[in-house]
Every structure is written in structure tokens, then in C-alpha cells.
C-alpha positions as CSV (number, residue, x, y, z in Angstrom):
1,M,-60.2,31.9,-47.1
2,Q,-57.8,30.7,-49.7
3,A,-56.9,27.2,-51.0
4,Y,-54.0,25.9,-53.1
5,L,-53.3,24.2,-56.4
6,F,-50.2,22.1,-57.0
7,V,-49.3,21.4,-60.6
8,H,-46.8,18.6,-60.9
9,F,-45.8,15.3,-62.5
10,R,-45.2,11.8,-61.2
11,E,-41.9,9.8,-61.1
12,K,-42.9,6.8,-63.2
13,T,-41.1,4.9,-65.9
14,T,-44.3,4.9,-68.1
15,P,-45.3,7.9,-70.3
16,D,-48.3,8.7,-68.2
17,G,-46.0,10.0,-65.4
18,E,-44.7,12.8,-67.5
19,Q,-48.0,14.5,-68.0
20,V,-50.0,17.2,-66.1
21,Y,-51.2,16.3,-62.6
22,F,-53.2,18.5,-60.1
23,G,-53.1,18.3,-56.3
24,V,-55.3,20.6,-54.1
25,S,-55.2,21.7,-50.5
26,K,-57.4,23.8,-48.3
27,D,-54.5,24.8,-45.9
28,G,-51.3,24.2,-47.8
29,F,-50.4,21.3,-45.5
30,N,-52.8,18.4,-46.3
31,W,-52.9,17.6,-50.0
32,E,-55.4,15.7,-52.1
33,E,-55.1,14.1,-55.5
34,V,-57.3,15.3,-58.4
35,N,-58.9,13.0,-61.0
36,G,-58.1,9.9,-58.9
37,G,-54.4,10.6,-59.2
38,A,-54.5,10.4,-63.0
39,P,-53.3,13.1,-65.4
40,V,-55.6,16.1,-66.0
41,L,-53.9,17.2,-69.2
42,W,-51.7,15.3,-71.8
43,A,-48.8,16.3,-74.0
44,Y,-49.3,15.3,-77.7
45,Y,-46.7,17.5,-79.3
46,G,-42.9,18.0,-79.0
47,D,-41.4,15.2,-76.9
48,K,-44.9,14.1,-76.0
49,G,-44.0,14.3,-72.3
50,V,-43.8,17.3,-69.9
51,R,-42.0,17.9,-66.6
52,D,-41.1,20.7,-64.2
53,F,-44.3,22.8,-64.2
54,T,-45.1,26.3,-63.3
55,V,-48.6,27.9,-63.2
56,V,-49.5,31.6,-63.1
57,R,-52.7,33.6,-62.7
58,C,-52.5,36.6,-65.1
59,K,-54.6,38.9,-67.3
60,N,-55.5,38.3,-70.9
61,P,-54.1,41.4,-72.7
62,Q,-56.8,41.3,-75.3
63,T,-59.8,41.1,-73.0
64,G,-58.5,42.3,-69.7
65,K,-60.0,39.2,-68.0
66,E,-58.2,36.8,-65.8
67,K,-56.6,33.7,-67.2
68,F,-54.3,30.9,-66.1
69,V,-51.2,29.6,-67.8
70,I,-49.2,26.4,-67.3
71,L,-45.7,26.2,-68.6
72,A,-43.5,23.1,-68.6
73,T,-40.3,21.5,-69.8
74,D,-40.9,19.7,-73.2
75,L,-39.2,16.4,-72.4
76,S,-40.1,12.8,-72.2
77,L,-37.6,10.5,-70.5
78,S,-39.9,7.5,-71.0
79,Y,-39.7,7.9,-74.8
80,G,-36.7,10.1,-75.3
81,M,-34.1,8.3,-73.2
82,R,-35.0,5.1,-75.2
83,G,-35.2,7.0,-78.5
84,Q,-33.6,10.2,-79.7
85,Y,-31.4,10.9,-76.7
86,H,-29.7,7.5,-76.6
87,H,-29.7,7.2,-72.8
88,S,-27.6,10.4,-72.6
89,W,-28.3,13.3,-70.3
90,D,-25.6,15.2,-72.2
91,E,-27.4,14.7,-75.4
92,I,-30.6,16.1,-73.8
93,G,-28.6,19.1,-72.6
94,R,-27.3,19.8,-76.0
95,N,-30.1,18.7,-78.3
96,G,-33.2,18.8,-76.2
97,S,-36.3,21.0,-76.9
98,K,-35.8,24.8,-77.4
99,S,-39.5,25.2,-76.6
100,L,-41.7,25.3,-73.5
101,A,-45.1,23.5,-73.5
102,I,-48.0,25.8,-72.6
103,W,-51.7,25.4,-71.7
104,E,-54.1,28.2,-71.0
105,S,-57.5,28.4,-69.2
106,D,-60.1,30.9,-68.0
107,D,-61.4,28.8,-65.1
108,L,-58.7,26.2,-64.2
109,V,-60.9,23.3,-65.6
110,N,-61.3,24.0,-69.3
111,W,-57.9,24.2,-70.9
112,T,-56.6,24.8,-74.4
113,E,-54.8,22.1,-76.2
114,Q,-51.0,22.0,-75.6
115,R,-48.9,24.3,-77.7
116,L,-45.2,24.8,-78.0
117,A,-43.5,28.2,-77.6
118,K,-40.0,28.3,-79.1
119,I,-38.1,30.7,-76.8
120,G,-34.5,29.4,-77.2
121,D,-32.6,29.7,-80.4
122,E,-30.3,27.0,-81.8
123,Q,-27.5,28.1,-79.4
124,F,-29.5,26.7,-76.5
125,G,-29.7,23.2,-75.2
126,C,-32.9,21.9,-73.5
127,L,-34.9,24.5,-71.7
128,W,-35.5,23.1,-68.2
129,A,-37.9,24.0,-65.4
130,P,-39.6,27.3,-66.3
131,D,-40.9,29.6,-63.6
132,V,-42.9,32.9,-64.0
133,I,-43.1,36.2,-62.0
134,Y,-45.0,39.4,-62.7
135,D,-42.9,42.5,-63.0
136,K,-44.9,45.4,-61.6
137,K,-42.6,48.0,-62.9
138,A,-42.4,46.8,-66.5
139,E,-46.0,45.4,-66.4
140,D,-45.0,42.1,-68.0
141,Y,-44.1,38.6,-67.1
142,V,-40.6,37.3,-66.6
143,V,-40.3,33.7,-67.6
144,H,-37.0,32.1,-66.4
145,W,-35.5,28.7,-66.8
146,S,-32.2,26.8,-66.7
147,S,-30.2,25.8,-69.8
148,S,-26.8,24.9,-71.2
149,H,-25.6,27.0,-74.1
150,A,-23.1,27.1,-76.9
151,R,-21.3,30.0,-75.3
152,N,-19.5,27.6,-73.0
153,N,-19.8,24.5,-75.2
154,Y,-22.9,23.4,-73.4
155,G,-21.0,23.2,-70.1
156,E,-22.4,24.5,-66.8
157,K,-26.0,25.5,-67.0
158,A,-27.2,29.0,-66.1
159,I,-30.6,30.7,-65.4
160,F,-31.9,32.6,-68.4
161,Y,-35.0,34.8,-68.7
162,S,-37.4,36.2,-71.3
163,R,-40.2,38.8,-71.1
164,T,-43.7,38.4,-72.3
165,K,-47.1,40.1,-72.0
166,D,-49.2,37.4,-73.6
167,F,-47.2,34.1,-73.4
168,K,-47.1,34.1,-77.2
169,E,-44.4,36.7,-78.0
170,F,-41.2,36.4,-76.0
171,S,-38.2,38.7,-75.8
172,K,-34.7,37.5,-76.7
173,P,-33.3,35.5,-73.7
174,E,-30.8,37.0,-71.3
175,I,-28.8,35.8,-68.3
176,L,-30.6,36.1,-65.0
177,Y,-28.1,34.3,-62.8
178,E,-25.0,32.2,-63.3
179,W,-22.1,30.7,-61.3
180,K,-19.5,30.0,-64.0
181,E,-17.8,27.2,-62.0
182,H,-21.0,25.2,-61.3
183,D,-24.3,24.3,-62.7
184,I,-27.2,26.5,-61.6
185,I,-30.7,25.1,-62.3
186,D,-34.3,25.0,-61.0
187,S,-35.0,28.7,-60.4
188,A,-38.0,29.8,-58.4
189,L,-38.5,33.6,-57.9
190,Y,-40.8,35.4,-55.4
191,E,-41.4,39.0,-54.2
192,E,-41.6,39.9,-50.5
193,D,-41.9,43.5,-49.2
194,G,-40.4,44.9,-52.3
195,S,-37.4,42.6,-52.5
196,Y,-37.0,39.6,-54.8
197,Y,-35.9,36.1,-53.6
198,L,-34.5,33.5,-55.9
199,F,-34.2,29.8,-55.1
200,V,-31.7,27.9,-57.2
201,K,-30.0,24.5,-57.1
202,S,-26.2,24.6,-57.2
203,G,-24.4,21.6,-58.8
204,Q,-21.6,21.6,-56.3
205,N,-19.8,23.5,-53.5
206,P,-22.5,23.1,-52.1
207,A,-24.7,20.7,-54.0
208,R,-27.7,22.2,-52.3
209,I,-30.5,24.7,-52.7
210,L,-29.4,28.3,-52.4
211,L,-31.5,31.4,-51.6
212,L,-30.5,34.8,-53.1
213,R,-31.9,38.3,-52.7
214,S,-32.1,41.4,-55.0
215,D,-33.8,44.8,-55.2
216,E,-34.6,44.1,-58.8
217,I,-36.2,41.1,-60.5
218,T,-33.2,40.7,-62.9
219,G,-30.6,41.1,-60.2
220,P,-27.8,41.3,-59.2
221,Y,-28.4,38.6,-56.6
222,T,-26.5,37.9,-53.4
223,R,-26.7,34.8,-51.2
224,I,-28.6,34.7,-47.9
225,E,-26.2,33.0,-45.5
226,A,-29.0,32.3,-42.9
227,F,-30.6,30.0,-45.5
228,D,-27.3,28.2,-46.1
229,K,-27.2,27.6,-42.3
230,S,-30.8,26.3,-42.2
231,M,-29.9,23.8,-44.9
232,E,-26.6,22.5,-43.3
233,T,-28.3,19.3,-42.0
234,I,-29.8,18.5,-45.4
235,E,-27.9,15.9,-47.4
236,E,-26.1,17.3,-50.4
237,G,-27.0,16.2,-53.9
238,K,-30.4,14.9,-53.0
239,Y,-32.8,17.8,-53.3
240,E,-33.9,20.1,-56.2
241,A,-36.8,22.0,-57.7
242,A,-37.7,24.4,-54.9
243,T,-41.2,25.9,-54.9
244,A,-42.7,28.1,-52.2
245,V,-46.0,29.6,-51.2
246,K,-47.1,32.2,-48.7
247,L,-49.8,31.0,-46.4
248,E,-52.7,33.0,-45.1
249,D,-51.0,33.5,-41.7
250,G,-48.0,35.1,-43.4
251,R,-45.6,32.1,-43.1
252,W,-43.8,30.7,-46.1
253,C,-43.9,27.0,-47.0
254,L,-40.9,25.8,-49.0
255,F,-41.0,22.4,-50.8
256,L,-37.8,20.7,-51.9
257,D,-38.0,17.8,-54.3
258,Y,-36.2,14.8,-52.9
259,Y,-34.6,12.5,-55.5
260,G,-32.3,10.4,-53.3
261,V,-34.1,7.1,-53.9
262,P,-35.3,5.5,-57.2
263,G,-38.9,5.7,-58.4
264,A,-42.0,6.4,-56.4
265,G,-40.1,7.1,-53.2
266,Q,-39.2,10.5,-54.6
267,G,-41.2,13.7,-53.9
268,Y,-41.5,16.9,-52.1
269,V,-40.3,17.5,-48.5
270,P,-41.7,20.6,-46.7
271,F,-40.0,23.4,-44.7
272,V,-41.6,26.4,-43.0
273,A,-40.3,30.0,-42.3
274,D,-41.7,33.2,-40.9
275,S,-40.4,35.1,-43.9
276,L,-38.2,34.7,-47.0
277,A,-36.0,37.5,-45.7
278,S,-35.2,35.5,-42.5
279,G,-33.9,32.6,-44.6
280,N,-34.6,30.4,-41.5
281,F,-36.6,27.4,-42.9
282,I,-37.4,24.5,-40.5
283,R,-38.1,21.0,-41.8
284,S,-41.7,20.1,-41.0
285,D,-42.5,16.6,-42.4
286,A,-45.0,15.7,-39.7
287,A,-47.2,18.8,-40.4
288,F,-47.8,17.8,-44.1
289,S,-49.4,14.9,-46.0
290,F,-49.3,14.0,-49.7
291,P,-51.3,11.2,-51.4
292,Y,-48.2,10.2,-53.4
293,G,-44.9,11.8,-54.4
294,F,-45.6,15.1,-56.1
295,K,-42.7,15.8,-58.5
296,H,-41.2,19.2,-59.6
297,G,-44.1,21.6,-59.8
298,T,-45.5,24.9,-58.6
299,I,-48.2,26.0,-56.1
300,L,-50.9,28.6,-57.0
301,K,-53.1,30.3,-54.5
302,I,-56.7,29.8,-55.4
303,S,-60.1,30.6,-54.0
304,M,-62.3,28.1,-52.2
305,E,-64.7,28.4,-55.2
306,E,-61.9,27.5,-57.6
307,Y,-60.9,24.6,-55.3
308,Q,-64.4,23.2,-55.3
309,R,-64.6,23.7,-59.1
310,I,-61.5,21.6,-59.6
311,K,-62.7,18.9,-57.2
312,D,-66.1,18.7,-58.8
313,H,-65.0,18.7,-62.4
314,D,-65.2,15.6,-64.6
315,W,-61.7,15.3,-65.9
316,S,-62.4,12.3,-68.0
317,D,-62.7,14.4,-71.2
318,K,-59.2,15.9,-70.8
319,G,-56.7,15.1,-73.6
320,W,-59.5,14.6,-76.2
321,Q,-60.1,18.1,-77.4
């Protein structure tokens, strides 16, 4: 029997919202807060705030043992919008962090101190919303994110990727997917039956989540029209940050982050499909429950032993390494 870990942040105007939060679930539908709904890890470096998390189970290349890695956008709106970014999203896009924030753990409860990995060069704007997938053919990890870039004068964002084996050394970034007329952001990439499925958010025409398919991790990708049809009733320009997980019964849960209201009313809305290939996701609010609005994160499948370890752990020491 498997359980689930949701790594996320909270939409608050105070700096504690842009830190690392955990939610857990035994079934993928009913979610519980961890640490009383307080952060489990804190960012003390870079912008001193973090958003848009991903978490991956991987192997330590030195020891061959299992480890866990969290990556996040290095950005604080609580501090930065009032400080170095002068209330300007454009300034963040051009002058934001070229690094991703990283934590590592062997057991999901004892984590390293935050470190910053500079993956983008000075041609990049802010690196937003990282995600990770393991490439079985290359035997490495593909880290992908959205960013603006000097190549088009920091105009429409695209999805870039870099390869790593240890989350310390990263290859030179390359384009994963772009749509030159529109912003493309918030990539989430999954494998199903040997094919790769990429969720992205399009800035316009339509301003919705798209689902694309490829035979290779790095593309080329083509849109799945059945998914477009399943999203037709979803209001444009109100959802972002897709994340998905395959349940024990084989179905897929897709969560879309709703930002159509200010503040704490924001958070994930769930959809369910029999497969990624079908593209037929059905909105299923009544089947799910959240203790509060989880914001832009990623779900990791965990064991029941790991679930209980997270629940039982005293998180009051976190942030004081």
C-alpha cells in the first residue's frame, strides 16, 4: 500500500508562506497538514523565500543508496516585491535568481541545509517552477523549468532543461519546449507506457493548461486534443502549476492551482483520468479534501512507513541546523 507526500507553499503575504510545507495522504484524495500547517524547512539564502516545489526520489551516485531531493524557485515576493524588484514582475523576469534552491534527505525527515545551484547564466531571467524526471536511457535526471531569456529580449518565456546525475553538476541549459508567440510556463513531465506527457501553461490562445506527448523526453512534443476538450469548461487565465500522480488503481490525479481569487482562497483543484494518453480528465472536487490551499507543488509516492515517519517526526528543530 502506498501513500503520498505533497511538497508545497502557502499563499500568504508574510514571509512564512514562501517556505517549504508538507502535506500527506494515505489515498491521494484526503490530505493532512504536517507540522500543524507550519513550514518544515526554511530558506535562509538567495531571496530567502521559495516557491514552486518539486521533489524526487533518486539514488546517491556516491553511495548507491536512496535519497530525496527538493528543488524550488528562489524567490520571495514578500521581501522582493517590496525590495529589489520594485513591485515589478518584469524586473523579476529579467533580474530574478539564476539559481534553484535545493534540499536533500536520506529519510524525508532529516534534511540538509538549503543550498543554491546556479543553473542559468546571465542571459537568463528568473528560473521558475522546476520539475524533475529520470531519463532511463541516459541514466540521469532531466531538470526543467520556465524562464525568460536575452535571446528574445526577455519576452515570451519558454521551457528549458538541464541534465544532472547528482544535483550538483548541471549541463548547459537547452530548450525543451517553446511557443514563440506566447508564454509557456509551469512544466510537469511524466512517463506512461514508454511515452512522455508534458503539462504546460500557455499564456494565451488558450490561456489554459495544455497536455503534450512525445516518444522522447526532450521532444518534439505535440498537443493532445482530447485534453483541450476536457478543459473547455475551465475558465481561462485562472489555473496554473499542473502536477499529477498515478494512484494504486492505475488512475491519474491531476491537480491545477487555482489563482482566480486573492489570498488564501487560492489552491489546488483536482481532476481524474483513467490514463494520461486518454487526455480525458474529469473535475472531481467532491472526492478530495485539503486542510488549506496547497500552492504550486509536486506529489511524491511514498510508503506507509515513510508516511508514518513524517507524521511522527518532531519538526520543531527544522530551520536551526
